[in-house]
KEKENU-713594 format. One record per residue (C-alpha): residue number from 1; x, y, z. Coordinates in steps of 0.05 Angstrom, whole numbers, plus 5000, padded with zeros to 4 digits. Layout:
BEGIN
+-------+------+------+------+
! marfi !   px !   py !   pz !
+-------+------+------+------+
!   NUM !    X !    Y !    Z !
...
+-------+------+------+------+
// end
This chain:
BEGIN
+-------+------+------+------+
! marfi !   px !   py !   pz !
+-------+------+------+------+
!     1 ! 4999 ! 4998 ! 5001 !
!     2 ! 5053 ! 5050 ! 5019 !
!     3 ! 5092 ! 5031 ! 4957 !
!     4 ! 5027 ! 5042 ! 4914 !
!     5 ! 5019 ! 5111 ! 4949 !
!     6 ! 5093 ! 5137 ! 4938 !
!     7 ! 5090 ! 5118 ! 4861 !
!     8 ! 5017 ! 5153 ! 4856 !
!     9 ! 5053 ! 5218 ! 4889 !
!    10 ! 5112 ! 5211 ! 4845 !
!    11 ! 5067 ! 5205 ! 4786 !
!    12 ! 5027 ! 5265 ! 4804 !
!    13 ! 5088 ! 5307 ! 4828 !
!    14 ! 5134 ! 5300 ! 4763 !
!    15 ! 5081 ! 5333 ! 4714 !
!    16 ! 5070 ! 5384 ! 4762 !
!    17 ! 5144 ! 5396 ! 4769 !
!    18 ! 5162 ! 5396 ! 4695 !
!    19 ! 5106 ! 5447 ! 4679 !
!    20 ! 5127 ! 5497 ! 4733 !
!    21 ! 5200 ! 5489 ! 4705 !
!    22 ! 5174 ! 5507 ! 4642 !
!    23 ! 5137 ! 5568 ! 4666 !
!    24 ! 5201 ! 5592 ! 4706 !
!    25 ! 5240 ! 5575 ! 4638 !
!    26 ! 5195 ! 5621 ! 4594 !
!    27 ! 5191 ! 5676 ! 4657 !
!    28 ! 5264 ! 5681 ! 4657 !
!    29 ! 5271 ! 5690 ! 4580 !
!    30 ! 5214 ! 5741 ! 4578 !
!    31 ! 5248 ! 5775 ! 4635 !
!    32 ! 5314 ! 5779 ! 4607 !
!    33 ! 5282 ! 5806 ! 4540 !
!    34 ! 5246 ! 5860 ! 4564 !
!    35 ! 5269 ! 5923 ! 4545 !
!    36 ! 5304 ! 5957 ! 4605 !
!    37 ! 5282 ! 6023 ! 4626 !
!    38 ! 5315 ! 6078 ! 4594 !
!    39 ! 5331 ! 6145 ! 4629 !
!    40 ! 5290 ! 6205 ! 4602 !
!    41 ! 5350 ! 6233 ! 4578 !
!    42 ! 5368 ! 6172 ! 4534 !
!    43 ! 5294 ! 6168 ! 4511 !
!    44 ! 5296 ! 6238 ! 4491 !
!    45 ! 5364 ! 6231 ! 4452 !
!    46 ! 5341 ! 6166 ! 4419 !
!    47 ! 5278 ! 6200 ! 4393 !
!    48 ! 5318 ! 6268 ! 4370 !
!    49 ! 5375 ! 6223 ! 4329 !
!    50 ! 5318 ! 6177 ! 4299 !
!    51 ! 5286 ! 6243 ! 4276 !
!    52 ! 5350 ! 6278 ! 4253 !
!    53 ! 5377 ! 6223 ! 4216 !
!    54 ! 5304 ! 6197 ! 4188 !
!    55 ! 5317 ! 6128 ! 4214 !
!    56 ! 5276 ! 6065 ! 4219 !
!    57 ! 5283 ! 6017 ! 4277 !
!    58 ! 5314 ! 5951 ! 4255 !
!    59 ! 5311 ! 5910 ! 4315 !
!    60 ! 5315 ! 5915 ! 4397 !
!    61 ! 5349 ! 5862 ! 4434 !
!    62 ! 5374 ! 5874 ! 4505 !
!    63 ! 5429 ! 5814 ! 4497 !
!    64 ! 5469 ! 5866 ! 4457 !
!    65 ! 5482 ! 5905 ! 4522 !
!    66 ! 5532 ! 5837 ! 4538 !
!    67 ! 5556 ! 5836 ! 4465 !
!    68 ! 5625 ! 5863 ! 4441 !
!    69 ! 5660 ! 5862 ! 4374 !
!    70 ! 5595 ! 5873 ! 4343 !
!    71 ! 5604 ! 5882 ! 4266 !
!    72 ! 5553 ! 5878 ! 4207 !
!    73 ! 5576 ! 5844 ! 4147 !
!    74 ! 5533 ! 5833 ! 4090 !
!    75 ! 5473 ! 5852 ! 4126 !
!    76 ! 5490 ! 5801 ! 4176 !
!    77 ! 5505 ! 5821 ! 4251 !
!    78 ! 5558 ! 5781 ! 4286 !
!    79 ! 5591 ! 5788 ! 4357 !
!    80 ! 5611 ! 5759 ! 4419 !
!    81 ! 5562 ! 5756 ! 4469 !
!    82 ! 5583 ! 5744 ! 4542 !
!    83 ! 5548 ! 5747 ! 4612 !
!    84 ! 5570 ! 5725 ! 4680 !
!    85 ! 5525 ! 5678 ! 4714 !
!    86 ! 5535 ! 5656 ! 4785 !
!    87 ! 5614 ! 5677 ! 4779 !
!    88 ! 5618 ! 5637 ! 4718 !
!    89 ! 5628 ! 5672 ! 4653 !
!    90 ! 5591 ! 5651 ! 4593 !
!    91 ! 5612 ! 5663 ! 4519 !
!    92 ! 5582 ! 5650 ! 4453 !
!    93 ! 5588 ! 5677 ! 4383 !
!    94 ! 5525 ! 5695 ! 4344 !
!    95 ! 5501 ! 5718 ! 4277 !
!    96 ! 5436 ! 5748 ! 4269 !
!    97 ! 5403 ! 5769 ! 4197 !
!    98 ! 5385 ! 5851 ! 4194 !
!    99 ! 5337 ! 5838 ! 4142 !
!   100 ! 5305 ! 5784 ! 4185 !
!   101 ! 5323 ! 5795 ! 4250 !
!   102 ! 5281 ! 5734 ! 4284 !
!   103 ! 5337 ! 5695 ! 4252 !
!   104 ! 5391 ! 5691 ! 4305 !
!   105 ! 5440 ! 5631 ! 4326 !
!   106 ! 5486 ! 5632 ! 4381 !
!   107 ! 5539 ! 5577 ! 4383 !
!   108 ! 5586 ! 5558 ! 4442 !
!   109 ! 5641 ! 5510 ! 4422 !
!   110 ! 5698 ! 5489 ! 4466 !
!   111 ! 5743 ! 5486 ! 4412 !
!   112 ! 5726 ! 5551 ! 4385 !
!   113 ! 5786 ! 5597 ! 4398 !
!   114 ! 5762 ! 5667 ! 4408 !
!   115 ! 5796 ! 5722 ! 4364 !
!   116 ! 5811 ! 5782 ! 4415 !
!   117 ! 5857 ! 5820 ! 4367 !
!   118 ! 5830 ! 5821 ! 4298 !
!   119 ! 5760 ! 5852 ! 4275 !
!   120 ! 5707 ! 5803 ! 4265 !
!   121 ! 5700 ! 5821 ! 4195 !
!   122 ! 5701 ! 5767 ! 4147 !
!   123 ! 5636 ! 5727 ! 4133 !
!   124 ! 5616 ! 5694 ! 4072 !
!   125 ! 5562 ! 5643 ! 4053 !
!   126 ! 5534 ! 5639 ! 4125 !
!   127 ! 5608 ! 5630 ! 4155 !
!   128 ! 5655 ! 5671 ! 4201 !
!   129 ! 5729 ! 5671 ! 4184 !
!   130 ! 5782 ! 5699 ! 4231 !
!   131 ! 5845 ! 5684 ! 4261 !
!   132 ! 5853 ! 5642 ! 4323 !
!   133 ! 5880 ! 5683 ! 4379 !
!   134 ! 5948 ! 5667 ! 4402 !
!   135 ! 5954 ! 5616 ! 4356 !
!   136 ! 5973 ! 5608 ! 4275 !
!   137 ! 5915 ! 5580 ! 4242 !
!   138 ! 5848 ! 5607 ! 4214 !
!   139 ! 5782 ! 5578 ! 4244 !
!   140 ! 5712 ! 5584 ! 4200 !
!   141 ! 5646 ! 5577 ! 4241 !
!   142 ! 5586 ! 5564 ! 4200 !
!   143 ! 5512 ! 5577 ! 4209 !
!   144 ! 5503 ! 5501 ! 4218 !
!   145 ! 5548 ! 5504 ! 4279 !
!   146 ! 5605 ! 5471 ! 4239 !
!   147 ! 5670 ! 5493 ! 4262 !
!   148 ! 5732 ! 5482 ! 4215 !
!   149 ! 5811 ! 5495 ! 4230 !
!   150 ! 5855 ! 5511 ! 4172 !
!   151 ! 5931 ! 5517 ! 4156 !
!   152 ! 5951 ! 5482 ! 4220 !
!   153 ! 6009 ! 5450 ! 4187 !
!   154 ! 6043 ! 5515 ! 4181 !
!   155 ! 6030 ! 5529 ! 4249 !
!   156 ! 6107 ! 5546 ! 4266 !
!   157 ! 6109 ! 5587 ! 4203 !
!   158 ! 6056 ! 5638 ! 4205 !
!   159 ! 6069 ! 5661 ! 4278 !
!   160 ! 5999 ! 5686 ! 4302 !
!   161 ! 5947 ! 5695 ! 4249 !
!   162 ! 5923 ! 5761 ! 4271 !
!   163 ! 5884 ! 5785 ! 4210 !
!   164 ! 5846 ! 5743 ! 4163 !
!   165 ! 5824 ! 5773 ! 4088 !
!   166 ! 5791 ! 5735 ! 4045 !
!   167 ! 5790 ! 5742 ! 3964 !
!   168 ! 5749 ! 5691 ! 3926 !
!   169 ! 5774 ! 5618 ! 3944 !
!   170 ! 5837 ! 5654 ! 3976 !
!   171 ! 5850 ! 5667 ! 4051 !
!   172 ! 5904 ! 5720 ! 4063 !
!   173 ! 5934 ! 5713 ! 4130 !
!   174 ! 5967 ! 5773 ! 4158 !
!   175 ! 6010 ! 5757 ! 4215 !
!   176 ! 6069 ! 5786 ! 4258 !
!   177 ! 6121 ! 5745 ! 4216 !
!   178 ! 6091 ! 5764 ! 4153 !
!   179 ! 6039 ! 5753 ! 4097 !
!   180 ! 6014 ! 5691 ! 4074 !
!   181 ! 5966 ! 5676 ! 4018 !
!   182 ! 5929 ! 5606 ! 4018 !
!   183 ! 5883 ! 5566 ! 3978 !
!   184 ! 5822 ! 5554 ! 4023 !
!   185 ! 5797 ! 5495 ! 3982 !
!   186 ! 5865 ! 5453 ! 3980 !
!   187 ! 5895 ! 5493 ! 4043 !
!   188 ! 5959 ! 5503 ! 4004 !
!   189 ! 6008 ! 5557 ! 4015 !
!   190 ! 6002 ! 5605 ! 3949 !
!   191 ! 6051 ! 5661 ! 3967 !
!   192 ! 6087 ! 5690 ! 4025 !
!   193 ! 6120 ! 5756 ! 4040 !
!   194 ! 6165 ! 5753 ! 4105 !
!   195 ! 6169 ! 5819 ! 4139 !
!   196 ! 6241 ! 5850 ! 4140 !
!   197 ! 6236 ! 5888 ! 4209 !
!   198 ! 6171 ! 5920 ! 4243 !
!   199 ! 6112 ! 5876 ! 4242 !
!   200 ! 6050 ! 5919 ! 4212 !
!   201 ! 6002 ! 5864 ! 4206 !
!   202 ! 5939 ! 5902 ! 4217 !
!   203 ! 5957 ! 5955 ! 4165 !
!   204 ! 5935 ! 5916 ! 4109 !
!   205 ! 5874 ! 5912 ! 4061 !
!   206 ! 5843 ! 5877 ! 4004 !
!   207 ! 5819 ! 5927 ! 3950 !
!   208 ! 5794 ! 5894 ! 3885 !
!   209 ! 5844 ! 5841 ! 3867 !
!   210 ! 5895 ! 5878 ! 3902 !
!   211 ! 5926 ! 5864 ! 3974 !
!   212 ! 5957 ! 5929 ! 3997 !
!   213 ! 6000 ! 5919 ! 4057 !
!   214 ! 6058 ! 5961 ! 4088 !
!   215 ! 6122 ! 5957 ! 4125 !
!   216 ! 6182 ! 6001 ! 4156 !
!   217 ! 6248 ! 5988 ! 4124 !
!   218 ! 6314 ! 6019 ! 4122 !
!   219 ! 6276 ! 6090 ! 4140 !
!   220 ! 6222 ! 6080 ! 4095 !
!   221 ! 6147 ! 6063 ! 4096 !
!   222 ! 6138 ! 6014 ! 4038 !
!   223 ! 6069 ! 6007 ! 4010 !
!   224 ! 6063 ! 5946 ! 3964 !
!   225 ! 6012 ! 5923 ! 3915 !
!   226 ! 6006 ! 5846 ! 3910 !
!   227 ! 5961 ! 5822 ! 3849 !
!   228 ! 5917 ! 5765 ! 3877 !
!   229 ! 5903 ! 5743 ! 3811 !
!   230 ! 5970 ! 5740 ! 3775 !
!   231 ! 6005 ! 5723 ! 3847 !
!   232 ! 6062 ! 5782 ! 3836 !
!   233 ! 6077 ! 5844 ! 3862 !
!   234 ! 6047 ! 5896 ! 3821 !
!   235 ! 6088 ! 5961 ! 3850 !
!   236 ! 6113 ! 5985 ! 3915 !
!   237 ! 6118 ! 6056 ! 3936 !
!   238 ! 6171 ! 6084 ! 3989 !
!   239 ! 6155 ! 6145 ! 4042 !
!   240 ! 6213 ! 6170 ! 4085 !
!   241 ! 6187 ! 6140 ! 4153 !
!   242 ! 6216 ! 6209 ! 4186 !
!   243 ! 6159 ! 6241 ! 4148 !
!   244 ! 6100 ! 6191 ! 4158 !
!   245 ! 6104 ! 6125 ! 4194 !
!   246 ! 6032 ! 6103 ! 4202 !
!   247 ! 5981 ! 6071 ! 4155 !
!   248 ! 5923 ! 6037 ! 4183 !
!   249 ! 5892 ! 5988 ! 4132 !
!   250 ! 5820 ! 5999 ! 4158 !
!   251 ! 5826 ! 6073 ! 4133 !
!   252 ! 5847 ! 6055 ! 4062 !
!   253 ! 5796 ! 6084 ! 4014 !
!   254 ! 5793 ! 6080 ! 3940 !
!   255 ! 5753 ! 6108 ! 3882 !
!   256 ! 5773 ! 6051 ! 3834 !
!   257 ! 5836 ! 6093 ! 3815 !
!   258 ! 5867 ! 6128 ! 3875 !
!   259 ! 5887 ! 6099 ! 3940 !
!   260 ! 5873 ! 6146 ! 3995 !
!   261 ! 5916 ! 6136 ! 4054 !
!   262 ! 5917 ! 6173 ! 4119 !
!   263 ! 5985 ! 6172 ! 4159 !
!   264 ! 6010 ! 6208 ! 4219 !
!   265 ! 6032 ! 6274 ! 4182 !
!   266 ! 5990 ! 6271 ! 4114 !
!   267 ! 5944 ! 6245 ! 4075 !
!   268 ! 5968 ! 6212 ! 4016 !
!   269 ! 5935 ! 6205 ! 3946 !
!   270 ! 5965 ! 6151 ! 3906 !
!   271 ! 5952 ! 6118 ! 3843 !
!   272 ! 5924 ! 6045 ! 3856 !
!   273 ! 5942 ! 6017 ! 3788 !
!   274 ! 6013 ! 6046 ! 3789 !
!   275 ! 6035 ! 6067 ! 3860 !
!   276 ! 6052 ! 6135 ! 3836 !
!   277 ! 6041 ! 6189 ! 3891 !
!   278 ! 5990 ! 6245 ! 3864 !
!   279 ! 5979 ! 6281 ! 3921 !
!   280 ! 5996 ! 6296 ! 3992 !
!   281 ! 5953 ! 6338 ! 4043 !
!   282 ! 6006 ! 6356 ! 4103 !
!   283 ! 5968 ! 6350 ! 4176 !
!   284 ! 5998 ! 6414 ! 4192 !
!   285 ! 5941 ! 6453 ! 4158 !
!   286 ! 5897 ! 6427 ! 4204 !
!   287 ! 5934 ! 6404 ! 4268 !
!   288 ! 6001 ! 6437 ! 4299 !
!   289 ! 6016 ! 6366 ! 4339 !
!   290 ! 6059 ! 6314 ! 4308 !
!   291 ! 6026 ! 6249 ! 4336 !
!   292 ! 5965 ! 6212 ! 4309 !
!   293 ! 5941 ! 6265 ! 4267 !
!   294 ! 5874 ! 6300 ! 4269 !
!   295 ! 5806 ! 6267 ! 4271 !
!   296 ! 5790 ! 6254 ! 4197 !
!   297 ! 5751 ! 6213 ! 4150 !
!   298 ! 5762 ! 6200 ! 4072 !
!   299 ! 5702 ! 6189 ! 4028 !
!   300 ! 5697 ! 6191 ! 3962 !
!   301 ! 5754 ! 6237 ! 3946 !
!   302 ! 5736 ! 6284 ! 4000 !
!   303 ! 5773 ! 6289 ! 4064 !
!   304 ! 5725 ! 6310 ! 4126 !
!   305 ! 5779 ! 6333 ! 4181 !
!   306 ! 5777 ! 6372 ! 4245 !
!   307 ! 5814 ! 6432 ! 4239 !
!   308 ! 5849 ! 6451 ! 4306 !
!   309 ! 5889 ! 6502 ! 4276 !
!   310 ! 5821 ! 6542 ! 4266 !
!   311 ! 5782 ! 6530 ! 4336 !
!   312 ! 5761 ! 6466 ! 4320 !
!   313 ! 5725 ! 6478 ! 4251 !
!   314 ! 5708 ! 6428 ! 4206 !
!   315 ! 5738 ! 6423 ! 4143 !
!   316 ! 5715 ! 6391 ! 4073 !
!   317 ! 5779 ! 6384 ! 4031 !
!   318 ! 5782 ! 6349 ! 3956 !
!   319 ! 5840 ! 6302 ! 3966 !
!   320 ! 5862 ! 6304 ! 3892 !
!   321 ! 5864 ! 6380 ! 3883 !
!   322 ! 5882 ! 6396 ! 3956 !
!   323 ! 5819 ! 6448 ! 3955 !
!   324 ! 5777 ! 6467 ! 4015 !
!   325 ! 5704 ! 6461 ! 3990 !
!   326 ! 5669 ! 6486 ! 4055 !
!   327 ! 5686 ! 6492 ! 4129 !
!   328 ! 5643 ! 6492 ! 4195 !
!   329 ! 5655 ! 6533 ! 4250 !
!   330 ! 5663 ! 6500 ! 4321 !
!   331 ! 5650 ! 6437 ! 4305 !
!   332 ! 5693 ! 6367 ! 4312 !
!   333 ! 5687 ! 6310 ! 4268 !
!   334 ! 5656 ! 6245 ! 4292 !
!   335 ! 5626 ! 6202 ! 4236 !
!   336 ! 5596 ! 6196 ! 4166 !
!   337 ! 5523 ! 6167 ! 4164 !
!   338 ! 5485 ! 6167 ! 4090 !
!   339 ! 5482 ! 6244 ! 4072 !
!   340 ! 5512 ! 6268 ! 4138 !
!   341 ! 5561 ! 6290 ! 4174 !
!   342 ! 5563 ! 6277 ! 4246 !
!   343 ! 5600 ! 6320 ! 4288 !
!   344 ! 5610 ! 6348 ! 4360 !
!   345 ! 5612 ! 6417 ! 4388 !
!   346 ! 5679 ! 6433 ! 4421 !
!   347 ! 5652 ! 6417 ! 4492 !
!   348 ! 5626 ! 6356 ! 4468 !
!   349 ! 5562 ! 6374 ! 4491 !
!   350 ! 5521 ! 6368 ! 4427 !
!   351 ! 5519 ! 6327 ! 4367 !
!   352 ! 5513 ! 6364 ! 4301 !
!   353 ! 5482 ! 6339 ! 4244 !
!   354 ! 5512 ! 6373 ! 4174 !
!   355 ! 5491 ! 6364 ! 4101 !
!   356 ! 5556 ! 6330 ! 4070 !
!   357 ! 5546 ! 6370 ! 4002 !
!   358 ! 5541 ! 6441 ! 4030 !
!   359 ! 5566 ! 6438 ! 4101 !
!   360 ! 5500 ! 6468 ! 4125 !
!   361 ! 5470 ! 6450 ! 4199 !
!   362 ! 5415 ! 6406 ! 4193 !
!   363 ! 5401 ! 6396 ! 4267 !
!   364 ! 5434 ! 6395 ! 4339 !
!   365 ! 5420 ! 6343 ! 4387 !
!   366 ! 5441 ! 6341 ! 4460 !
!   367 ! 5491 ! 6290 ! 4474 !
!   368 ! 5465 ! 6247 ! 4530 !
!   369 ! 5514 ! 6235 ! 4594 !
!   370 ! 5476 ! 6182 ! 4627 !
!   371 ! 5517 ! 6120 ! 4644 !
!   372 ! 5502 ! 6070 ! 4594 !
!   373 ! 5481 ! 6119 ! 4541 !
!   374 ! 5508 ! 6094 ! 4471 !
!   375 ! 5512 ! 6119 ! 4405 !
!   376 ! 5554 ! 6084 ! 4349 !
!   377 ! 5554 ! 6074 ! 4270 !
!   378 ! 5563 ! 6005 ! 4251 !
!   379 ! 5569 ! 6002 ! 4173 !
!   380 ! 5501 ! 6035 ! 4146 !
!   381 ! 5466 ! 6022 ! 4210 !
!   382 ! 5461 ! 6064 ! 4278 !
!   383 ! 5465 ! 6033 ! 4338 !
!   384 ! 5435 ! 6069 ! 4402 !
!   385 ! 5435 ! 6058 ! 4473 !
!   386 ! 5469 ! 5985 ! 4466 !
!   387 ! 5404 ! 5951 ! 4450 !
!   388 ! 5372 ! 5983 ! 4385 !
!   389 ! 5389 ! 5984 ! 4314 !
!   390 ! 5366 ! 6028 ! 4261 !
!   391 ! 5376 ! 6043 ! 4187 !
+-------+------+------+------+
// end
């Protein structure tokens, strides 16, 4: 009798416990994804920026607050999600469609080597490609959860795969030891270039069928163009390193014919096909210091730069003709978005929305000082307050 009673109680309790557990999980998920209340200042700022830039909401998700290394590639949001639960840190890679935000996948694979130096900026055919941090091979993580290692037999050769770039079926690995070009399908090494002295692995970019990379050698900054179709160096250009010693590969712009390369002391215009220097805009026109140069961005042959020599004016300059197009008083460059220049007032108290073409002020928005307030540009999207993407 007692055994029968115990069994009966078990059969009654188990379904009740399962239902209760289900509702607790649902409640936790709902609670976690409810939009956290914003401060009044944050709310007003978001509304004003949305109106000023004529934005449309794409998606809103509180988990972005725990995300780092966010980037958007081919309308796919990728990033690293992390959250500490009971003194344990959980980390995941995730991908999310910006065209259909309901499609979101998270991956937690113990064999995944998290990249913490190079940007997550290579995504194609549903797969992320990145260098394995602290190691000398490449990994790919696909939307079906498949994780693949590449080029591990060259582990002693690469010496840290810090940056990965893709061209057709080729993977270009920029490491501290040199540049390496591989065939992804066969995993064979196609070409390599060993640095002679200072490693500059981050200062490289694939433009069309050209790999542009730099190194410092014998008192010169050497800029080289490697043809990824013909597997040979097309041209190289030398600039005295005492005049300029920094090119950031992420800032290399081109219009199909010219390479625009901002450096420490000048902004250079270089013929993309021959390597000839066509123009040079010295930073001393805008900045009296010698380190890092002024805040600037080049787009479509126009340089938008903060003129610190003229009371923080914002200048728009033709990079080919070295000619001032317009300037706006009391404004510091902050970013470009569609037809707008975003700037701040010299005291950083306001965002200014300026027309790209005319240099005319369109709007002025109070910059929030609330803790947790955030405003960032990621590709053609605007990210506001750590949880909302607009376009």
